VEXTORKE-44153 format. One record per residue: residue number from 0; residue in one letter; x, y, z of N, C-alpha, C in turn. Coordinates in steps of 0.02 Angstrom, whole numbers, plus 50000, padded with zeros to 5 digits. Layout:
<sites>
<site seq="NUM" type="A" n_xx="X" n_yy="Y" n_zz="Z" ca_xx="X" ca_yy="Y" ca_zz="Z" c_xx="X" c_yy="Y" c_zz="Z"/>
...
</sites>
This chain:
<sites>
<site seq="0" type="M" n_xx="50335" n_yy="49678" n_zz="50777" ca_xx="50303" ca_yy="49673" ca_zz="50708" c_xx="50361" c_yy="49702" c_zz="50666"/>
<site seq="1" type="P" n_xx="50358" n_yy="49679" n_zz="50614" ca_xx="50419" ca_yy="49709" ca_zz="50550" c_xx="50396" c_yy="49780" c_zz="50547"/>
<site seq="2" type="N" n_xx="50352" n_yy="49800" n_zz="50534" ca_xx="50331" ca_yy="49878" ca_zz="50517" c_xx="50328" c_yy="49939" c_zz="50565"/>
<site seq="3" type="G" n_xx="50313" n_yy="49891" n_zz="50640" ca_xx="50289" ca_yy="49929" ca_zz="50693" c_xx="50228" c_yy="49929" c_zz="50722"/>
<site seq="4" type="D" n_xx="50188" n_yy="49927" n_zz="50668" ca_xx="50110" ca_yy="49928" ca_zz="50697" c_xx="50074" c_yy="49900" c_zz="50639"/>
<site seq="5" type="D" n_xx="50013" n_yy="49951" n_zz="50623" ca_xx="49977" ca_yy="49949" ca_zz="50567" c_xx="49981" c_yy="49977" c_zz="50509"/>
<site seq="6" type="A" n_xx="50043" n_yy="50015" n_zz="50507" ca_xx="50062" ca_yy="50061" ca_zz="50449" c_xx="50068" c_yy="50032" c_zz="50390"/>
<site seq="7" type="S" n_xx="50058" n_yy="49980" n_zz="50367" ca_xx="50075" ca_yy="49955" ca_zz="50296" c_xx="49988" c_yy="49963" c_zz="50296"/>
<site seq="8" type="W" n_xx="49946" n_yy="49945" n_zz="50341" ca_xx="49868" ca_yy="49914" ca_zz="50320" c_xx="49846" c_yy="49995" c_zz="50310"/>
<site seq="9" type="V" n_xx="49867" n_yy="50043" n_zz="50357" ca_xx="49865" ca_yy="50130" ca_zz="50358" c_xx="49855" c_yy="50124" c_zz="50278"/>
<site seq="10" type="R" n_xx="49927" n_yy="50139" n_zz="50252" ca_xx="49945" ca_yy="50155" ca_zz="50189" c_xx="49904" c_yy="50102" c_zz="50134"/>
<site seq="11" type="V" n_xx="49878" n_yy="50058" n_zz="50131" ca_xx="49852" ca_yy="50027" ca_zz="50092" c_xx="49778" c_yy="50052" c_zz="50078"/>
<site seq="12" type="C" n_xx="49745" n_yy="50066" n_zz="50166" ca_xx="49682" ca_yy="50089" ca_zz="50137" c_xx="49691" c_yy="50169" c_zz="50120"/>
<site seq="13" type="A" n_xx="49728" n_yy="50194" n_zz="50124" ca_xx="49742" ca_yy="50266" ca_zz="50095" c_xx="49763" c_yy="50261" c_zz="50020"/>
<site seq="14" type="A" n_xx="49779" n_yy="50232" n_zz="49987" ca_xx="49776" ca_yy="50212" ca_zz="49918" c_xx="49697" c_yy="50187" c_zz="49895"/>
<site seq="15" type="I" n_xx="49676" n_yy="50134" n_zz="49938" ca_xx="49610" ca_yy="50119" ca_zz="49924" c_xx="49560" c_yy="50193" c_zz="49922"/>
<site seq="16" type="D" n_xx="49566" n_yy="50231" n_zz="49970" ca_xx="49535" ca_yy="50307" ca_zz="49986" c_xx="49536" c_yy="50344" c_zz="49914"/>
<site seq="17" type="G" n_xx="49609" n_yy="50352" n_zz="49910" ca_xx="49619" ca_yy="50391" ca_zz="49849" c_xx="49597" c_yy="50378" c_zz="49792"/>
<site seq="18" type="F" n_xx="49594" n_yy="50307" n_zz="49767" ca_xx="49580" ca_yy="50278" ca_zz="49715" c_xx="49495" c_yy="50281" c_zz="49713"/>
<site seq="19" type="R" n_xx="49451" n_yy="50285" n_zz="49774" ca_xx="49382" ca_yy="50283" ca_zz="49761" c_xx="49369" c_yy="50355" c_zz="49771"/>
<site seq="20" type="A" n_xx="49407" n_yy="50407" n_zz="49792" ca_xx="49387" ca_yy="50476" ca_zz="49793" c_xx="49396" c_yy="50492" c_zz="49718"/>
<site seq="21" type="R" n_xx="49456" n_yy="50478" n_zz="49692" ca_xx="49458" ca_yy="50489" ca_zz="49617" c_xx="49424" c_yy="50470" c_zz="49574"/>
<site seq="22" type="Y" n_xx="49400" n_yy="50417" n_zz="49569" ca_xx="49352" ca_yy="50372" ca_zz="49522" c_xx="49284" c_yy="50351" c_zz="49532"/>
<site seq="23" type="G" n_xx="49270" n_yy="50358" n_zz="49607" ca_xx="49203" ca_yy="50335" ca_zz="49624" c_xx="49206" c_yy="50277" c_zz="49613"/>
<site seq="24" type="L" n_xx="49249" n_yy="50229" n_zz="49620" ca_xx="49240" ca_yy="50142" ca_zz="49633" c_xx="49303" c_yy="50111" c_zz="49659"/>
<site seq="25" type="W" n_xx="49285" n_yy="50060" n_zz="49682" ca_xx="49329" ca_yy="50026" ca_zz="49709" c_xx="49379" c_yy="50001" c_zz="49670"/>
<site seq="26" type="P" n_xx="49445" n_yy="49982" n_zz="49689" ca_xx="49509" ca_yy="49968" ca_zz="49637" c_xx="49500" c_yy="49886" c_zz="49635"/>
<site seq="27" type="A" n_xx="49521" n_yy="49866" n_zz="49588" ca_xx="49535" ca_yy="49788" ca_zz="49575" c_xx="49580" c_yy="49759" c_zz="49622"/>
<site seq="28" type="R" n_xx="49626" n_yy="49803" n_zz="49612" ca_xx="49702" ca_yy="49770" ca_zz="49660" c_xx="49727" c_yy="49825" c_zz="49689"/>
<site seq="29" type="V" n_xx="49786" n_yy="49808" n_zz="49737" ca_xx="49842" ca_yy="49858" ca_zz="49764" c_xx="49908" c_yy="49807" c_zz="49754"/>
<site seq="30" type="R" n_xx="49939" n_yy="49849" n_zz="49719" ca_xx="50008" ca_yy="49816" ca_zz="49712" c_xx="50059" c_yy="49857" c_zz="49781"/>
<site seq="31" type="L" n_xx="50077" n_yy="49799" n_zz="49826" ca_xx="50123" ca_yy="49840" ca_zz="49875" c_xx="50193" c_yy="49786" c_zz="49880"/>
<site seq="32" type="F" n_xx="50244" n_yy="49834" n_zz="49897" ca_xx="50290" ca_yy="49780" ca_zz="49921" c_xx="50300" c_yy="49721" c_zz="49943"/>
<site seq="33" type="S" n_xx="50331" n_yy="49662" n_zz="49933" ca_xx="50307" ca_yy="49610" ca_zz="49967" c_xx="50321" c_yy="49608" c_zz="50053"/>
<site seq="34" type="G" n_xx="50364" n_yy="49643" n_zz="50066" ca_xx="50381" ca_yy="49651" ca_zz="50152" c_xx="50315" c_yy="49667" c_zz="50175"/>
<site seq="35" type="A" n_xx="50267" n_yy="49728" n_zz="50146" ca_xx="50207" ca_yy="49750" ca_zz="50162" c_xx="50147" c_yy="49710" c_zz="50147"/>
<site seq="36" type="L" n_xx="50142" n_yy="49681" n_zz="50109" ca_xx="50091" ca_yy="49623" ca_zz="50104" c_xx="50123" c_yy="49571" c_zz="50164"/>
<site seq="37" type="E" n_xx="50163" n_yy="49540" n_zz="50168" ca_xx="50175" ca_yy="49487" ca_zz="50203" c_xx="50158" c_yy="49512" c_zz="50282"/>
<site seq="38" type="D" n_xx="50178" n_yy="49573" n_zz="50315" ca_xx="50176" ca_yy="49605" ca_zz="50364" c_xx="50078" c_yy="49614" c_zz="50379"/>
<site seq="39" type="I" n_xx="50056" n_yy="49640" n_zz="50324" ca_xx="49978" ca_yy="49632" ca_zz="50330" c_xx="49943" c_yy="49573" c_zz="50342"/>
<site seq="40" type="R" n_xx="49966" n_yy="49522" n_zz="50299" ca_xx="49926" ca_yy="49453" ca_zz="50300" c_xx="49955" c_yy="49433" c_zz="50362"/>
<site seq="41" type="D" n_xx="50023" n_yy="49425" n_zz="50401" ca_xx="50060" ca_yy="49393" ca_zz="50442" c_xx="50039" c_yy="49420" c_zz="50517"/>
<site seq="42" type="H" n_xx="50030" n_yy="49494" n_zz="50521" ca_xx="50032" ca_yy="49536" ca_zz="50580" c_xx="49982" c_yy="49568" c_zz="50585"/>
<site seq="43" type="V" n_xx="49954" n_yy="49606" n_zz="50540" ca_xx="49913" ca_yy="49666" ca_zz="50550" c_xx="49834" c_yy="49636" c_zz="50557"/>
<site seq="44" type="L" n_xx="49822" n_yy="49589" n_zz="50501" ca_xx="49742" ca_yy="49559" ca_zz="50491" c_xx="49753" c_yy="49481" c_zz="50525"/>
<site seq="45" type="T" n_xx="49682" n_yy="49459" n_zz="50541" ca_xx="49682" ca_yy="49402" ca_zz="50571" c_xx="49655" c_yy="49358" c_zz="50483"/>
<site seq="46" type="P" n_xx="49690" n_yy="49284" n_zz="50489" ca_xx="49680" ca_yy="49248" ca_zz="50435" c_xx="49607" c_yy="49265" c_zz="50402"/>
<site seq="47" type="Q" n_xx="49544" n_yy="49276" n_zz="50443" ca_xx="49479" ca_yy="49288" ca_zz="50420" c_xx="49476" c_yy="49354" c_zz="50385"/>
<site seq="48" type="G" n_xx="49501" n_yy="49398" n_zz="50426" ca_xx="49514" ca_yy="49471" ca_zz="50393" c_xx="49555" c_yy="49484" c_zz="50310"/>
<site seq="49" type="F" n_xx="49594" n_yy="49452" n_zz="50316" ca_xx="49633" ca_yy="49444" ca_zz="50271" c_xx="49578" c_yy="49411" c_zz="50208"/>
<site seq="50" type="A" n_xx="49567" n_yy="49359" n_zz="50208" ca_xx="49524" ca_yy="49317" ca_zz="50160" c_xx="49459" c_yy="49379" c_zz="50138"/>
<site seq="51" type="V" n_xx="49436" n_yy="49418" n_zz="50212" ca_xx="49383" ca_yy="49476" ca_zz="50194" c_xx="49401" c_yy="49520" c_zz="50133"/>
<site seq="52" type="V" n_xx="49472" n_yy="49535" n_zz="50143" ca_xx="49498" ca_yy="49597" ca_zz="50106" c_xx="49514" c_yy="49578" c_zz="50050"/>
<site seq="53" type="V" n_xx="49552" n_yy="49520" n_zz="50025" ca_xx="49561" ca_yy="49499" ca_zz="49959" c_xx="49504" c_yy="49472" c_zz="49935"/>
<site seq="54" type="S" n_xx="49446" n_yy="49452" n_zz="49960" ca_xx="49392" ca_yy="49445" ca_zz="49929" c_xx="49344" c_yy="49506" c_zz="49904"/>
<site seq="55" type="V" n_xx="49379" n_yy="49578" n_zz="49933" ca_xx="49348" ca_yy="49630" ca_zz="49917" c_xx="49394" c_yy="49674" c_zz="49838"/>
<site seq="56" type="V" n_xx="49487" n_yy="49665" n_zz="49861" ca_xx="49517" ca_yy="49689" ca_zz="49814" c_xx="49586" c_yy="49659" c_zz="49819"/>
<site seq="57" type="E" n_xx="49607" n_yy="49625" n_zz="49765" ca_xx="49683" ca_yy="49587" ca_zz="49766" c_xx="49727" c_yy="49616" c_zz="49789"/>
<site seq="58" type="L" n_xx="49770" n_yy="49596" n_zz="49825" ca_xx="49829" ca_yy="49626" ca_zz="49860" c_xx="49884" c_yy="49603" c_zz="49826"/>
<site seq="59" type="V" n_xx="49922" n_yy="49625" n_zz="49780" ca_xx="49982" ca_yy="49596" ca_zz="49736" c_xx="50050" c_yy="49613" c_zz="49761"/>
<site seq="60" type="A" n_xx="50096" n_yy="49572" n_zz="49768" ca_xx="50166" ca_yy="49576" ca_zz="49795" c_xx="50194" c_yy="49600" c_zz="49728"/>
<site seq="61" type="D" n_xx="50231" n_yy="49666" n_zz="49737" ca_xx="50262" ca_yy="49691" ca_zz="49674" c_xx="50319" c_yy="49746" c_zz="49717"/>
<site seq="62" type="D" n_xx="50381" n_yy="49718" n_zz="49702" ca_xx="50425" ca_yy="49756" ca_zz="49736" c_xx="50464" c_yy="49831" c_zz="49703"/>
<site seq="63" type="R" n_xx="50412" n_yy="49824" n_zz="49646" ca_xx="50430" ca_yy="49892" ca_zz="49617" c_xx="50376" c_yy="49961" c_zz="49629"/>
<site seq="64" type="A" n_xx="50314" n_yy="49934" n_zz="49668" ca_xx="50251" ca_yy="49972" ca_zz="49667" c_xx="50267" c_yy="49998" c_zz="49746"/>
<site seq="65" type="P" n_xx="50266" n_yy="50066" n_zz="49749" ca_xx="50256" ca_yy="50083" ca_zz="49829" c_xx="50181" c_yy="50094" c_zz="49848"/>
<site seq="66" type="I" n_xx="50145" n_yy="50050" n_zz="49831" ca_xx="50070" ca_yy="50037" ca_zz="49847" c_xx="50021" c_yy="50090" c_zz="49817"/>
<site seq="67" type="I" n_xx="50019" n_yy="50048" n_zz="49758" ca_xx="49969" ca_yy="50091" ca_zz="49708" c_xx="49917" c_yy="50036" c_zz="49691"/>
<site seq="68" type="A" n_xx="49856" n_yy="50080" n_zz="49717" ca_xx="49788" ca_yy="50052" ca_zz="49685" c_xx="49769" c_yy="50053" c_zz="49614"/>
<site seq="69" type="E" n_xx="49749" n_yy="50004" n_zz="49597" ca_xx="49726" ca_yy="49998" ca_zz="49518" c_xx="49669" c_yy="49966" c_zz="49505"/>
<site seq="70" type="G" n_xx="49630" n_yy="50008" n_zz="49439" ca_xx="49569" ca_yy="49981" ca_zz="49433" c_xx="49580" c_yy="49931" c_zz="49355"/>
<site seq="71" type="A" n_xx="49532" n_yy="49896" n_zz="49353" ca_xx="49535" ca_yy="49852" ca_zz="49296" c_xx="49532" c_yy="49885" c_zz="49225"/>
<site seq="72" type="A" n_xx="49521" n_yy="49945" n_zz="49206" ca_xx="49528" ca_yy="49994" ca_zz="49157" c_xx="49599" c_yy="50039" c_zz="49143"/>
<site seq="73" type="G" n_xx="49643" n_yy="50023" n_zz="49206" ca_xx="49710" ca_yy="50055" ca_zz="49193" c_xx="49712" c_yy="50112" c_zz="49246"/>
<site seq="74" type="E" n_xx="49667" n_yy="50136" n_zz="49285" ca_xx="49658" ca_yy="50185" ca_zz="49315" c_xx="49696" c_yy="50162" c_zz="49384"/>
<site seq="75" type="S" n_xx="49728" n_yy="50208" n_zz="49405" ca_xx="49779" ca_yy="50206" ca_zz="49467" c_xx="49786" c_yy="50276" c_zz="49513"/>
<site seq="76" type="Y" n_xx="49798" n_yy="50254" n_zz="49582" ca_xx="49808" ca_yy="50298" ca_zz="49631" c_xx="49870" c_yy="50280" c_zz="49665"/>
<site seq="77" type="S" n_xx="49932" n_yy="50315" n_zz="49666" ca_xx="49995" ca_yy="50298" ca_zz="49701" c_xx="50006" c_yy="50327" c_zz="49763"/>
<site seq="78" type="Y" n_xx="49994" n_yy="50290" n_zz="49805" ca_xx="50003" ca_yy="50320" ca_zz="49888" c_xx="50075" c_yy="50335" c_zz="49885"/>
<site seq="79" type="G" n_xx="50132" n_yy="50306" n_zz="49843" ca_xx="50189" ca_yy="50318" ca_zz="49861" c_xx="50200" c_yy="50373" c_zz="49820"/>
<site seq="80" type="Q" n_xx="50174" n_yy="50416" n_zz="49788" ca_xx="50183" ca_yy="50470" ca_zz="49742" c_xx="50141" c_yy="50517" c_zz="49772"/>
<site seq="81" type="E" n_xx="50069" n_yy="50497" n_zz="49796" ca_xx="50036" ca_yy="50561" ca_zz="49813" c_xx="50019" c_yy="50566" c_zz="49875"/>
<site seq="82" type="G" n_xx="50038" n_yy="50516" n_zz="49915" ca_xx="50025" ca_yy="50499" ca_zz="49987" c_xx="49956" c_yy="50497" c_zz="50000"/>
<site seq="83" type="F" n_xx="49943" n_yy="50536" n_zz="50064" ca_xx="49874" ca_yy="50536" ca_zz="50087" c_xx="49818" c_yy="50556" c_zz="50043"/>
<site seq="84" type="P" n_xx="49764" n_yy="50550" n_zz="50022" ca_xx="49716" ca_yy="50588" ca_zz="49979" c_xx="49687" c_yy="50649" c_zz="50022"/>
<site seq="85" type="R" n_xx="49691" n_yy="50705" n_zz="49985" ca_xx="49662" ca_yy="50767" ca_zz="50017" c_xx="49599" c_yy="50756" c_zz="50017"/>
<site seq="86" type="S" n_xx="49550" n_yy="50720" n_zz="49995" ca_xx="49478" ca_yy="50702" ca_zz="50007" c_xx="49465" c_yy="50634" c_zz="50014"/>
<site seq="87" type="K" n_xx="49418" n_yy="50600" n_zz="50046" ca_xx="49410" ca_yy="50529" ca_zz="50061" c_xx="49324" c_yy="50507" c_zz="50048"/>
<site seq="88" type="P" n_xx="49314" n_yy="50468" n_zz="50021" ca_xx="49262" ca_yy="50419" ca_zz="49997" c_xx="49213" c_yy="50443" c_zz="50060"/>
<site seq="89" type="D" n_xx="49146" n_yy="50439" n_zz="50062" ca_xx="49108" ca_yy="50438" ca_zz="50100" c_xx="49132" c_yy="50379" c_zz="50160"/>
<site seq="90" type="D" n_xx="49131" n_yy="50319" n_zz="50131" ca_xx="49149" ca_yy="50270" ca_zz="50197" c_xx="49216" c_yy="50250" c_zz="50178"/>
<site seq="91" type="P" n_xx="49273" n_yy="50282" n_zz="50221" ca_xx="49338" ca_yy="50257" ca_zz="50220" c_xx="49345" c_yy="50177" c_zz="50220"/>
<site seq="92" type="A" n_xx="49408" n_yy="50164" n_zz="50177" ca_xx="49412" ca_yy="50091" ca_zz="50176" c_xx="49418" c_yy="50061" c_zz="50252"/>
<site seq="93" type="R" n_xx="49457" n_yy="50107" n_zz="50299" ca_xx="49464" ca_yy="50076" ca_zz="50363" c_xx="49396" c_yy="50059" c_zz="50398"/>
<site seq="94" type="D" n_xx="49362" n_yy="50095" n_zz="50407" ca_xx="49304" ca_yy="50100" ca_zz="50415" c_xx="49254" c_yy="50049" c_zz="50389"/>
<site seq="95" type="W" n_xx="49254" n_yy="50045" n_zz="50317" ca_xx="49235" ca_yy="49995" ca_zz="50302" c_xx="49233" c_yy="49920" c_zz="50296"/>
<site seq="96" type="F" n_xx="49297" n_yy="49908" n_zz="50324" ca_xx="49321" ca_yy="49845" ca_zz="50342" c_xx="49318" c_yy="49833" c_zz="50415"/>
<site seq="97" type="G" n_xx="49330" n_yy="49898" n_zz="50433" ca_xx="49302" ca_yy="49871" ca_zz="50524" c_xx="49365" c_yy="49848" c_zz="50567"/>
<site seq="98" type="Q" n_xx="49349" n_yy="49845" n_zz="50624" ca_xx="49408" ca_yy="49824" ca_zz="50667" c_xx="49412" c_yy="49756" c_zz="50677"/>
<site seq="99" type="A" n_xx="49354" n_yy="49713" n_zz="50662" ca_xx="49363" ca_yy="49654" ca_zz="50665" c_xx="49416" c_yy="49599" c_zz="50643"/>
<site seq="100" type="I" n_xx="49436" n_yy="49641" n_zz="50579" ca_xx="49462" ca_yy="49593" ca_zz="50538" c_xx="49553" c_yy="49618" c_zz="50549"/>
<site seq="101" type="L" n_xx="49549" n_yy="49649" n_zz="50601" ca_xx="49627" ca_yy="49668" ca_zz="50635" c_xx="49647" c_yy="49616" c_zz="50671"/>
<site seq="102" type="S" n_xx="49712" n_yy="49598" n_zz="50684" ca_xx="49728" ca_yy="49572" ca_zz="50742" c_xx="49718" c_yy="49600" c_zz="50823"/>
<site seq="103" type="P" n_xx="49693" n_yy="49549" n_zz="50865" ca_xx="49657" ca_yy="49592" ca_zz="50922" c_xx="49705" c_yy="49650" c_zz="50960"/>
<site seq="104" type="D" n_xx="49774" n_yy="49628" n_zz="50952" ca_xx="49828" ca_yy="49682" ca_zz="50987" c_xx="49814" c_yy="49757" c_zz="50950"/>
<site seq="105" type="L" n_xx="49790" n_yy="49750" n_zz="50889" ca_xx="49776" ca_yy="49823" ca_zz="50851" c_xx="49722" c_yy="49854" c_zz="50851"/>
<site seq="106" type="R" n_xx="49664" n_yy="49820" n_zz="50873" ca_xx="49595" ca_yy="49851" ca_zz="50889" c_xx="49607" c_yy="49912" c_zz="50936"/>
<site seq="107" type="E" n_xx="49562" n_yy="49953" n_zz="50921" ca_xx="49555" ca_yy="50011" ca_zz="50953" c_xx="49493" c_yy="49994" c_zz="51022"/>
</sites>
């Protein structure tokens, strides 16, 4: 797999969690490198899982964005600049989306 495992997905979830912890709501979109988006779509999530994720938060390929969660009003949380959030929302994104969206070989 291009990124080794589900590292891109873990980082997207960290950006979502940082955004949710900071603003108390889900981001409208997450901008991420095109290679990371391809990795998530083609290797980490099932096709149905990818459809579930993009029904909740838009994933946008942007090779200038090191995984940035953004809100409709301009709010943002950058995993690339801020890393993993110090605090997490009550229901972290990886738990909220669950294991079923992952490719079978990545499920715990």
